[in-house]
C-alpha positions as CSV (number, residue, x, y, z in Angstrom):
1,M,-49.2,-35.0,-0.2
2,H,-48.7,-32.5,-2.9
3,C,-45.3,-31.5,-4.3
4,L,-44.9,-27.8,-3.6
5,R,-41.6,-27.4,-5.5
6,F,-43.4,-26.7,-8.8
7,L,-46.3,-24.7,-7.3
8,E,-45.3,-21.6,-9.4
9,F,-46.1,-23.5,-12.6
10,T,-49.5,-24.8,-11.7
11,T,-51.5,-21.8,-13.0
12,P,-50.8,-19.1,-15.5
13,V,-48.5,-16.3,-14.5
14,D,-50.5,-13.4,-12.9
15,T,-49.8,-10.4,-15.0
16,E,-50.6,-8.2,-12.0
17,D,-47.5,-9.6,-10.4
18,A,-45.5,-9.6,-13.7
19,P,-47.0,-7.0,-15.9
20,D,-44.3,-7.4,-18.6
21,Y,-44.6,-11.2,-18.7
22,L,-46.6,-11.4,-22.0
23,D,-44.3,-8.8,-23.6
24,I,-41.4,-11.2,-23.0
25,I,-43.0,-14.6,-23.2
26,Q,-44.8,-15.3,-26.5
27,N,-46.1,-18.8,-25.7
28,P,-47.1,-19.1,-22.0
29,M,-47.6,-22.6,-20.6
30,D,-48.5,-24.0,-17.2
31,F,-49.7,-27.2,-15.7
32,E,-53.3,-26.1,-15.6
33,K,-53.2,-25.5,-19.4
34,M,-51.5,-28.9,-19.8
35,M,-54.2,-30.6,-17.9
36,G,-56.8,-29.1,-20.2
37,K,-54.8,-30.4,-23.1
38,V,-54.8,-33.9,-21.5
39,N,-58.5,-33.8,-20.9
40,N,-59.1,-32.7,-24.5
41,E,-56.8,-35.4,-25.7
42,E,-54.6,-32.9,-27.5
43,Y,-51.4,-34.8,-26.7
44,L,-50.9,-37.4,-29.4
45,N,-47.8,-38.8,-27.8
46,A,-45.4,-38.4,-24.9
47,K,-43.1,-36.2,-27.0
48,M,-45.8,-33.5,-27.3
49,F,-46.4,-33.6,-23.5
50,L,-42.7,-33.3,-22.7
51,A,-42.4,-30.4,-25.2
52,D,-44.8,-28.4,-23.0
53,I,-42.8,-29.3,-19.9
54,E,-39.7,-28.0,-21.7
55,L,-41.7,-24.9,-22.7
56,I,-42.5,-24.2,-19.1
57,V,-38.8,-24.5,-18.2
58,A,-37.7,-22.3,-21.2
59,N,-40.2,-19.6,-20.3
60,A,-39.2,-19.6,-16.7
61,L,-35.5,-19.3,-17.5
62,E,-36.2,-16.6,-20.1
63,Y,-38.2,-14.5,-17.6
64,N,-36.2,-15.2,-14.4
65,R,-32.6,-15.4,-13.7
66,P,-31.3,-19.0,-13.4
67,D,-29.9,-18.3,-9.9
68,S,-33.3,-17.0,-8.7
69,N,-35.6,-19.3,-6.7
70,I,-37.9,-19.9,-9.7
71,G,-34.9,-20.4,-11.9
72,K,-33.5,-23.1,-9.6
73,V,-36.9,-24.8,-9.5
74,C,-37.3,-24.8,-13.2
75,L,-33.8,-26.3,-13.6
76,N,-34.9,-29.1,-11.3
77,L,-38.0,-29.6,-13.5
78,A,-35.8,-29.7,-16.6
79,V,-33.7,-32.5,-15.0
80,L,-37.0,-34.5,-14.3
81,S,-38.2,-34.1,-17.9
């Protein structure tokens, strides 16, 4: 069974849905990109991995209101990291 709570963060933000996203977010991150970094052995330690989780949360909170559905999900993600 897959956890659907974090589905919004599995792939890059679709700029057709959010055309201004890359104007606001300078360093996008998502789980797909993180998996690529895992596969390429780019994470030298857990701190680097957790920094990308924190980046996902920070980006989501910067782009979305904290009281929005995505904002609430990313606050839950922040608690888990």
